[in-house]
MIDOSE-1310 file (N, C-alpha, C; in nm, 2 decimals, decimal comma, always signed):
residues 89
xxxx	+1,87/-1,40/-17,66/+1,94/-1,49/-17,56/+1,82/-1,49/-17,46; +1,83/-1,63/-17,41/+1,74/-1,65/-17,28/+1,82/-1,62/-17,15; +1,72/-1,58/-17,06/+1,78/-1,55/-16,91/+1,70/-1,65/-16,82; +1,80/-1,66/-16,71/+1,69/-1,75/-16,62/+1,75/-1,70/-16,47
xxxx	+1,64/-1,78/-16,36/+1,70/-1,75/-16,24/+1,68/-1,87/-16,18; +1,78/-1,93/-16,11/+1,79/-2,08/-16,05/+1,78/-2,05/-15,89; +1,70/-2,12/-15,82/+1,69/-2,10/-15,68/+1,72/-2,23/-15,63; +1,80/-2,27/-15,50/+1,81/-2,38/-15,43/+1,79/-2,34/-15,29
xxxx	+1,69/-2,41/-15,22/+1,69/-2,39/-15,07/+1,62/-2,54/-15,02; +1,63/-2,54/-14,88/+1,59/-2,66/-14,81/+1,45/-2,61/-14,75; +1,39/-2,68/-14,73/+1,22/-2,65/-14,66/+1,20/-2,75/-14,55; +1,12/-2,70/-14,45/+1,08/-2,78/-14,35/+0,98/-2,92/-14,37
xxxx	+0,89/-2,87/-14,49/+0,80/-2,97/-14,51/+0,76/-2,94/-14,66; +0,80/-3,03/-14,77/+0,77/-3,00/-14,89/+0,62/-2,94/-14,92; +0,52/-3,05/-14,87/+0,39/-3,03/-14,90/+0,35/-2,90/-14,86; +0,38/-2,87/-14,75/+0,33/-2,72/-14,68/+0,43/-2,59/-14,77
xxxx	+0,53/-2,64/-14,82/+0,62/-2,53/-14,92/+0,54/-2,52/-15,04; +0,52/-2,62/-15,11/+0,45/-2,62/-15,25/+0,35/-2,57/-15,24; +0,25/-2,57/-15,14/+0,11/-2,49/-15,12/+0,15/-2,36/-15,16; +0,25/-2,31/-15,06/+0,26/-2,16/-15,06/+0,32/-2,11/-15,21
xxxx	+0,41/-2,19/-15,20/+0,49/-2,14/-15,33/+0,39/-2,13/-15,47; +0,29/-2,22/-15,47/+0,19/-2,22/-15,58/+0,12/-2,09/-15,58; +0,09/-2,09/-15,46/-0,01/-1,94/-15,43/+0,08/-1,82/-15,46; +0,17/-1,84/-15,44/+0,28/-1,71/-15,49/+0,28/-1,71/-15,63
xxxx	+0,26/-1,78/-15,71/+0,27/-1,78/-15,85/+0,24/-1,64/-15,92; +0,14/-1,57/-15,90/+0,11/-1,40/-15,97/+0,21/-1,32/-15,92; +0,27/-1,34/-15,81/+0,38/-1,24/-15,78/+0,52/-1,28/-15,85; +0,55/-1,41/-15,91/+0,64/-1,40/-16,00/+0,62/-1,38/-16,16
xxxx	+0,49/-1,42/-16,17/+0,46/-1,38/-16,29/+0,46/-1,22/-16,31; +0,43/-1,13/-16,19/+0,45/-0,99/-16,24/+0,59/-0,97/-16,24; +0,69/-1,07/-16,17/+0,82/-1,00/-16,19/+0,89/-1,09/-16,35; +0,80/-1,16/-16,43/+0,85/-1,19/-16,54/+0,90/-1,33/-16,54
xxxx	+0,85/-1,39/-16,45/+0,93/-1,54/-16,42/+0,83/-1,63/-16,46; +0,89/-1,74/-16,53/+0,79/-1,84/-16,58/+0,86/-1,96/-16,53; +0,80/-2,05/-16,46/+0,87/-2,17/-16,40/+0,89/-2,28/-16,51; +1,03/-2,31/-16,52/+1,06/-2,42/-16,62/+1,05/-2,54/-16,55
xxxx	+1,14/-2,57/-16,43/+1,16/-2,69/-16,38/+1,13/-2,66/-16,24; +1,06/-2,76/-16,15/+1,06/-2,76/-16,00/+1,12/-2,92/-15,96; +1,25/-2,92/-15,91/+1,27/-3,02/-15,87/+1,32/-3,06/-15,74; +1,31/-3,20/-15,70/+1,35/-3,21/-15,55/+1,49/-3,30/-15,56
xxxx	+1,59/-3,28/-15,44/+1,71/-3,34/-15,46/+1,66/-3,50/-15,42; +1,69/-3,59/-15,50/+1,69/-3,74/-15,46/+1,69/-3,80/-15,37; +1,80/-3,76/-15,27/+1,87/-3,78/-15,12/+1,78/-3,71/-15,02; +1,74/-3,62/-15,07/+1,65/-3,52/-14,95/+1,58/-3,46/-15,00
xxxx	+1,43/-3,48/-14,98/+1,31/-3,45/-15,07/+1,29/-3,31/-15,01; +1,34/-3,25/-14,92/+1,30/-3,14/-14,88/+1,44/-3,01/-14,90; +1,49/-3,07/-15,02/+1,58/-2,96/-15,08/+1,50/-2,94/-15,23; +1,48/-2,83/-15,24/+1,42/-2,77/-15,37/+1,51/-2,69/-15,45
xxxx	+1,51/-2,71/-15,59/+1,58/-2,64/-15,69/+1,47/-2,59/-15,80; +1,45/-2,48/-15,78/+1,35/-2,43/-15,93/+1,45/-2,35/-16,03; +1,41/-2,37/-16,13/+1,46/-2,28/-16,27/+1,34/-2,22/-16,32; +1,36/-2,09/-16,35/+1,27/-2,01/-16,40/+1,31/-1,91/-16,53
xxxx	+1,24/-1,91/-16,61/+1,29/-1,83/-16,74/+1,25/-1,69/-16,67; +1,36/-1,59/-16,73/+1,32/-1,45/-16,68/+1,31/-1,35/-16,80; +1,21/-1,28/-16,82/+1,19/-1,19/-16,92/+1,28/-1,09/-16,91; +1,32/-1,02/-16,79/+1,41/-0,92/-16,76/+1,49/-0,96/-16,65
xxxx	+1,61/-0,96/-16,64/+1,70/-1,00/-16,54/+1,70/-0,92/-16,41; +1,66/-0,77/-16,47/+1,65/-0,65/-16,36/+1,55/-0,68/-16,25; +1,43/-0,72/-16,34/+1,31/-0,75/-16,25/+1,31/-0,90/-16,18; +1,39/-0,95/-16,22/+1,42/-1,09/-16,15/+1,50/-1,06/-16,03
xxxx	+1,61/-0,97/-16,05/+1,69/-0,95/-15,92/+1,59/-0,89/-15,83; +1,52/-0,79/-15,88/+1,43/-0,72/-15,78/+1,36/-0,80/-15,68; +1,30/-0,88/-15,78/+1,19/-1,00/-15,71/+1,25/-1,07/-15,62; +1,39/-1,13/-15,63/+1,47/-1,22/-15,55/+1,53/-1,14/-15,41
xxxx	+1,54/-1,02/-15,43/+1,57/-0,93/-15,33/+1,45/-0,86/-15,26; +1,33/-0,89/-15,27/+1,22/-0,81/-15,23/+1,17/-0,88/-15,07; +1,13/-0,79/-14,99/+1,09/-0,82/-14,87/+0,99/-0,90/-14,87; +0,88/-0,89/-14,99/+0,77/-0,99/-15,01/+0,84/-1,14/-15,00
xxxx	+0,94/-1,14/-15,11/+0,98/-1,28/-15,11/+1,04/-1,35/-14,99; +1,09/-1,26/-14,92/+1,17/-1,33/-14,78/+1,10/-1,35/-14,70; +0,95/-1,26/-14,71/+0,85/-1,28/-14,58/+0,79/-1,40/-14,62; +0,76/-1,47/-14,76/+0,72/-1,56/-14,82/+0,77/-1,69/-14,78
xxxx	+0,90/-1,67/-14,81/+0,99/-1,80/-14,78/+0,98/-1,83/-14,63; +0,98/-1,74/-14,53/+0,98/-1,77/-14,39/+0,86/-1,80/-14,36; +0,74/-1,78/-14,43/+0,61/-1,82/-14,41/+0,61/-1,95/-14,46; +0,65/-1,99/-14,56/+0,62/-2,14/-14,59/+0,72/-2,24/-14,56
xxxx	+0,82/-2,20/-14,48/+0,92/-2,30/-14,41/+1,04/-2,32/-14,47; +1,10/-2,20/-14,54/+1,24/-2,24/-14,58/+1,34/-2,22/-14,48; +1,43/-2,32/-14,45/+1,47/-2,34/-14,35/+1,66/-2,29/-14,35; +1,69/-2,25/-14,50/+1,84/-2,22/-14,49/+1,83/-2,10/-14,57
xxxx	+1,96/-2,05/-14,62/+1,97/-1,91/-14,70/+1,95/-1,95/-14,84; +1,87/-1,92/-14,90/+1,87/-1,97/-15,06/+1,99/-1,93/-15,12; +2,02/-2,01/-15,22/+2,12/-2,00/-15,30/+2,03/-1,95/-15,45; +2,07/-1,84/-15,50/+2,00/-1,76/-15,61/+2,10/-1,73/-15,73
xxxx	+2,10/-1,77/-15,86/+2,19/-1,75/-15,96/+2,09/-1,70/-16,08; +2,15/-1,61/-16,13/+2,10/-1,55/-16,27/+2,19/-1,58/-16,37; +2,14/-1,65/-16,47/+2,21/-1,72/-16,56/+2,16/-1,66/-16,72; +2,24/-1,71/-16,78/+2,20/-1,65/-16,96/+2,29/-1,76/-17,05
x	+2,22/-1,77/-17,16/+2,29/-1,85/-17,25/+2,33/-1,77/-17,38
């Protein structure tokens, strides 16, 4: 059974956010997350949805709740409270 983490949030400026997001890839890899889709809202290009495959939901949850992620999101311009869902099929 596959597991996933879905994240939706708005950003101040997509280009700035994307640069920081890309730089944070090693931390996501450490948490067992593999990027599957990175999408932007067709009506608001600064609203981002990312889907990650999670090798371990407990590690994914710990990553999502980490101070490191909160600090990185602030640093790269996330402007609302992210919606984060843990999914399986």
